[in-house]
C-alpha positions as semicolon CSV with decimal commas, in nm:
position;residue;x (nm);y (nm);z (nm)
1;M;1,071;-0,772;0,573
2;I;1,417;-0,737;0,835
3;A;1,373;-1,052;0,988
4;P;1,287;-1,150;1,233
5;S;1,128;-0,822;1,326
6;P;0,754;-0,828;1,242
7;D;0,722;-0,465;1,113
8;W;1,077;-0,364;1,020
9;F;1,128;-0,366;0,623
10;V;1,302;-0,177;0,352
11;G;1,132;-0,051;0,029
12;V;1,105;0,171;-0,264
13;D;0,797;0,406;-0,319
14;G;0,767;0,651;-0,591
15;L;1,072;0,584;-0,803
16;E;1,052;0,751;-1,156
17;L;1,189;0,498;-1,397
18;F;1,060;0,688;-1,687
19;Q;1,237;1,003;-1,749
20;N;1,300;1,262;-2,030
21;D;1,109;1,033;-2,231
22;R;1,281;0,706;-2,171
23;W;1,333;0,428;-1,963
24;L;1,619;0,461;-1,768
25;D;1,919;0,148;-1,860
26;E;1,954;0,106;-1,430
27;V;1,896;0,222;-1,144
28;V;2,043;0,186;-0,794
29;V;1,861;0,291;-0,452
30;T;2,005;0,269;-0,167
31;L;1,791;0,130;0,114
32;M;1,692;0,269;0,447
33;P;1,509;0,079;0,731
34;F;1,172;0,159;0,803
35;D;0,894;0,070;1,100
36;A;0,533;-0,027;0,953
37;G;0,427;0,113;1,287
38;T;0,230;-0,220;1,376
39;D;0,462;-0,385;1,616
40;D;0,580;-0,188;1,999
41;G;0,889;-0,409;1,965
42;T;1,248;-0,190;1,981
43;T;1,474;-0,478;1,932
44;Y;1,488;-0,797;1,704
45;T;1,419;-1,050;1,996
46;S;1,125;-0,828;2,141
47;S;0,818;-0,999;2,188
48;N;0,539;-0,952;1,966
49;A;0,346;-0,616;2,108
50;N;0,078;-0,467;1,860
51;S;0,071;-0,095;1,856
52;N;-0,241;0,057;1,976
53;P;-0,337;0,267;1,763
54;P;-0,099;0,174;1,496
55;Q;0,176;0,451;1,424
56;P;0,295;0,587;1,120
57;I;0,568;0,465;0,906
58;Y;0,917;0,607;0,986
59;E;1,226;0,568;0,886
60;I;1,436;0,407;1,175
61;T;1,742;0,644;1,244
62;G;1,852;0,522;1,576
63;Y;1,921;0,139;1,739
64;P;2,002;-0,096;1,605
65;F;2,045;0,113;1,277
66;F;2,170;0,459;1,358
67;G;2,128;0,579;0,993
68;V;2,307;0,347;0,834
69;P;2,241;0,210;0,480
70;I;2,118;-0,202;0,498
71;G;2,142;-0,282;0,129
72;T;2,032;-0,172;-0,230
73;F;1,793;-0,245;-0,485
74;T;1,907;-0,242;-0,873
75;F;1,658;-0,218;-1,146
76;T;1,794;-0,300;-1,472
77;K;1,560;-0,268;-1,799
78;I;1,552;-0,548;-1,980
79;T;1,485;-0,580;-2,350
80;A;1,333;-0,818;-2,526
81;D;1,654;-0,935;-2,671
82;D;1,798;-0,999;-2,302
83;L;1,735;-1,307;-2,136
84;G;1,579;-1,266;-1,771
85;L;1,663;-1,443;-1,502
86;C;1,429;-1,484;-1,149
87;V;1,560;-1,645;-0,855
88;D;1,360;-1,724;-0,530
89;Q;1,506;-1,661;-0,211
90;L;1,792;-1,904;-0,136
91;V;1,776;-2,034;0,211
92;A;2,017;-2,327;0,302
93;G;1,861;-2,670;0,332
94;Q;1,548;-2,546;0,102
95;N;1,448;-2,548;-0,235
96;A;1,496;-2,253;-0,446
97;T;1,310;-2,218;-0,793
98;L;1,510;-2,050;-1,072
99;T;1,338;-1,902;-1,386
100;V;1,450;-1,806;-1,733
101;S;1,222;-1,603;-1,936
102;H;1,244;-1,448;-2,335
103;G;1,450;-1,706;-2,405
104;T;1,430;-1,895;-2,723
105;P;1,196;-2,168;-2,790
106;Q;1,347;-2,537;-2,767
107;E;1,693;-2,367;-2,716
108;T;1,929;-2,478;-2,466
109;V;2,001;-2,232;-2,134
110;A;2,278;-2,288;-1,881
111;I;2,242;-2,119;-1,545
112;M;2,567;-2,053;-1,357
113;W;2,644;-1,935;-1,017
114;S;2,956;-1,778;-0,884
115;T;3,057;-1,597;-0,561
116;S;3,207;-1,294;-0,715
117;L;3,175;-1,057;-1,005
118;G;3,377;-1,028;-1,278
119;S;3,465;-1,201;-1,673
120;T;3,428;-1,540;-1,800
121;T;3,448;-1,593;-2,145
122;A;3,343;-1,935;-2,294
123;N;3,369;-1,995;-2,655
124;S;3,378;-2,370;-2,714
125;G;3,107;-2,534;-3,004
126;S;2,778;-2,375;-2,987
127;W;2,847;-2,161;-2,679
128;C;2,962;-1,796;-2,725
129;V;2,916;-1,635;-2,422
130;D;3,049;-1,346;-2,197
131;F;2,926;-1,414;-1,810
132;G;2,982;-1,084;-1,569
133;I;3,060;-1,360;-1,315
134;V;3,366;-1,602;-1,220
135;F;3,419;-1,928;-1,288
136;P;3,680;-2,173;-1,403
137;P;3,664;-2,223;-1,772
138;A;3,809;-2,496;-1,766
139;D;3,542;-2,676;-1,567
140;P;3,260;-2,452;-1,632
141;Y;3,031;-2,737;-1,460
142;S;3,148;-2,742;-1,141
143;Q;2,954;-2,426;-1,122
144;L;2,668;-2,522;-1,344
145;V;2,331;-2,512;-1,158
146;S;2,074;-2,641;-1,446
147;L;2,120;-2,711;-1,827
148;G;1,807;-2,733;-1,960
149;D;1,582;-2,626;-2,307
150;C;1,324;-2,355;-2,297
151;D;0,963;-2,447;-2,355
152;V;0,776;-2,317;-2,661
153;S;0,708;-1,971;-2,510
154;G;1,099;-1,916;-2,440
155;D;1,067;-2,007;-2,063
156;Y;1,266;-2,258;-1,835
157;Q;1,225;-2,298;-1,514
158;V;1,379;-2,548;-1,244
159;T;1,418;-2,590;-0,876
160;R;1,698;-2,676;-0,670
161;L;1,819;-2,791;-0,324
162;V;2,026;-2,484;-0,152
163;P;2,339;-2,658;0,039
164;L;2,327;-2,623;0,394
165;A;2,688;-2,514;0,372
166;A;2,622;-2,221;0,145
167;A;2,463;-2,040;0,474
168;G;2,584;-1,660;0,446
169;I;2,765;-1,677;0,167
170;T;2,677;-1,416;-0,138
171;L;2,590;-1,584;-0,442
172;Y;2,565;-1,409;-0,827
173;L;2,420;-1,613;-1,057
174;Q;2,321;-1,567;-1,407
175;A;2,218;-1,777;-1,729
176;A;2,328;-1,805;-2,142
177;E;2,174;-1,906;-2,453
178;E;2,306;-2,180;-2,677
179;N;2,380;-2,116;-3,025
180;S;2,353;-1,747;-3,004
181;C;2,727;-1,693;-3,162
182;P;2,842;-1,447;-3,261
183;D;2,654;-1,243;-3,005
184;S;2,587;-1,348;-2,646
185;R;2,224;-1,415;-2,537
186;M;2,263;-1,332;-2,156
187;S;2,076;-1,275;-1,841
188;N;2,077;-1,035;-1,586
189;I;2,308;-1,101;-1,325
190;V;2,075;-1,220;-0,957
191;S;2,254;-1,136;-0,625
192;R;2,134;-1,332;-0,323
193;V;2,259;-1,382;0,025
194;V;2,206;-1,724;0,124
195;L;1,976;-1,745;0,446
């Protein structure tokens, strides 16, 4: 949904992720705005007026988008050896749930945040990790979302309050597992704009 419109949306349909007898490692899809044809409003602030009869779904090429893409979806293949990180939509002043999957049972994982992509290596003690996000290695706890142990299934879940001051900021989040030296066990990087 493209808020606050009740029937504008982005999406992906019919995307082939299995090609030439293998799963693709990563696919980035440009997102164009669509109208579901269920509301007659033509602007964000139009009052709700049901389309009667409902109209076919169509790409919005005119006002207010004028054929300009409004985002991307990135599909990244995760193997059984990779940690998986899922993050709820981030809304300032509300709780969000972060879930790490495919971890080593009873092993400690750290979830970090950053406002930029890059590289941060943390090699101290039992941590041998190469993050794809930037944070101060001398003070990693300043950007720590959570530190906790995976359950017997290798999953870890935490709920955190999103600070009001984060509204409008793009955050990048990534998880890492302790005691994975010499090889890093890292998650995918999740990008979220705080609403």
